[in-house]
C-alpha positions in Angstrom: 5.1 26.7 -17.2 1.7 26.7 -15.5 1.8 27.1 -11.7 -0.5 24.2 -11.3 2.0 22.0 -13.0 5.1 23.4 -11.3 6.9 20.5 -9.6 8.0 22.8 -6.7 4.4 23.4 -5.8 3.0 19.9 -6.5 2.6 18.9 -2.9 2.2 22.3 -1.3 -1.2 23.6 -0.2 -1.0 27.3 -1.2 -3.4 28.3 1.6 -1.4 26.5 4.2 1.8 28.0 2.7 0.5 31.5 3.2 -1.1 30.7 6.5 -4.7 31.4 5.5 -7.9 29.4 5.3 -9.4 28.0 2.2 -12.3 30.5 2.3 -10.2 33.5 3.2 -10.9 36.8 1.5 -8.6 38.5 -1.0 -7.7 41.0 1.8 -6.7 38.2 4.1 -4.6 36.6 1.4 -2.9 40.0 0.6 -2.2 40.5 4.3 -0.7 37.0 4.7 1.3 37.5 1.5 2.9 40.8 2.7 3.7 39.3 6.1 5.4 36.3 4.6 7.1 38.2 1.8 8.6 40.6 4.3 9.8 37.7 6.5 11.5 35.9 3.6 12.7 38.9 1.5 16.3 38.3 0.4 17.4 41.7 1.7 16.1 40.8 5.2 17.8 37.3 5.2 21.5 38.0 4.6 22.6 34.7 6.2 21.1 32.6 3.5 20.0 34.7 0.5 19.6 31.8 -1.9 17.0 30.0 0.3 15.3 33.3 1.1 15.1 34.2 -2.7 13.6 30.8 -3.5 10.9 31.1 -0.7 10.3 34.7 -1.7 9.6 33.7 -5.3 7.4 30.9 -4.1 5.4 33.3 -2.0 5.1 35.7 -5.0 3.9 32.9 -7.3 1.3 31.7 -4.7 0.0 35.2 -4.2 -0.2 35.7 -8.0 -2.3 32.6 -8.3 -4.5 33.2 -5.4 -5.2 36.8 -6.2 -6.3 36.0 -9.8 -10.0 34.8 -9.6 -9.7 32.4 -12.6 -6.4 30.9 -11.5 -7.7 30.6 -8.0 -10.8 28.8 -9.2 -8.6 26.4 -11.2 -6.3 25.8 -8.2 -9.3 25.3 -5.9 -10.8 22.7 -8.3 -7.4 20.9 -8.5 -7.0 21.1 -4.7 -10.5 19.6 -4.2 -9.6 16.8 -6.6 -6.3 16.2 -4.7 -8.2 16.1 -1.4 -10.8 13.7 -2.8 -8.1 11.5 -4.3 -6.3 11.4 -1.0 -9.5 10.4 0.8 -10.1 7.7 -1.8 -6.5 6.5 -1.4 -6.9 6.3 2.4 -10.2 4.5 2.0 -8.6 2.2 -0.5 -5.7 1.6 1.8 -8.2 0.4 4.5 -9.8 -1.8 1.9 -6.4 -3.2 1.0 -5.8 -4.0 4.6 -9.1 -5.9 4.7 -8.2 -7.6 1.4 -4.8 -8.5 2.7 -6.2 -10.0 5.9 -8.7 -12.0 3.8 -6.0 -13.2 1.5 -3.8 -14.3 4.4 -6.7 -16.1 6.0 -7.5 -17.9 2.7 -3.8 -18.8 2.4 -3.8 -20.2 5.9 -6.9 -22.3 5.2 -5.3 -23.5 2.0 -2.2 -24.5 3.8 -4.2 -26.4 6.4 -6.2 -28.2 3.6 -3.0 -29.1 1.9 -1.5 -30.5 5.1 -4.7 -32.4 5.6 -4.6 -33.7 2.0 -1.0 -34.7 2.5 -1.9 -36.4 5.7 -4.9 -38.1 4.0 -2.8 -39.1 1.1 -0.3 -40.6 3.5 -3.1 -42.4 5.3 -4.4 -43.6 2.0 -1.0 -44.7 1.0 -0.6 -46.6 4.3 -4.1 -48.2 3.7 -3.1 -49.1 0.1 0.1 -50.7 1.3 -1.7 -52.6 4.1 -4.3 -53.8 1.6 -1.5 -54.9 -0.8 0.3 -56.8 2.0 -3.0 -58.4 3.1 -3.8 -59.3 -0.6 -0.3 -60.7 -1.1 -0.6 -62.7 2.2 -4.0 -64.1 1.0 -2.6 -65.0 -2.4 0.3 -66.8 -0.7 -2.1 -68.6 1.7 -4.4 -69.6 -1.3 -1.3 -70.7 -3.3 -0.2 -72.9 -0.3 -3.7 -74.2 0.1 -3.9 -75.1 -3.6 -0.5 -76.8 -3.4 -1.6 -78.9 -0.4 -4.8 -79.9 -2.2 -3.0 -80.6 -5.3 -0.5 -82.7 -3.3 -3.3 -84.5 -1.5 -5.1 -85.1 -4.8 -2.0 -86.6 -6.4 -1.4 -88.7 -3.2 -4.9 -90.0 -3.3 -4.6 -91.2 -6.9 
């Protein structure tokens, strides 16, 4: 399995893991490797040899990768891509916040418009019912007026 694809090291920055800078020399990397390897060697950590062995192997793999110029270059490129992706994600996250705020504002405006439409529709319904009542009243008045005239006409004959 390629070290770059190893799930154990997916989220680990190898430089931070060894305690060196990104632009450290091979000598600095070797010095940091020796120091960390000594600290986590299984023979020196008798209380928890399994954890010490795991960390010791990780330190060895990291040193192997960072001491090989080709593998180091591959790792550095992958690291740069991860850092750039993280920055894009953080920027995207800020954009998402703005988009979310815009969406919430648009939803609030839409709710207000819907309430106004509902109020307007209710007002229109009230108007329609009032007009219907007025029309019905006029029809009734006209019908009564026609009845009276018809009765007067019949009475005059």
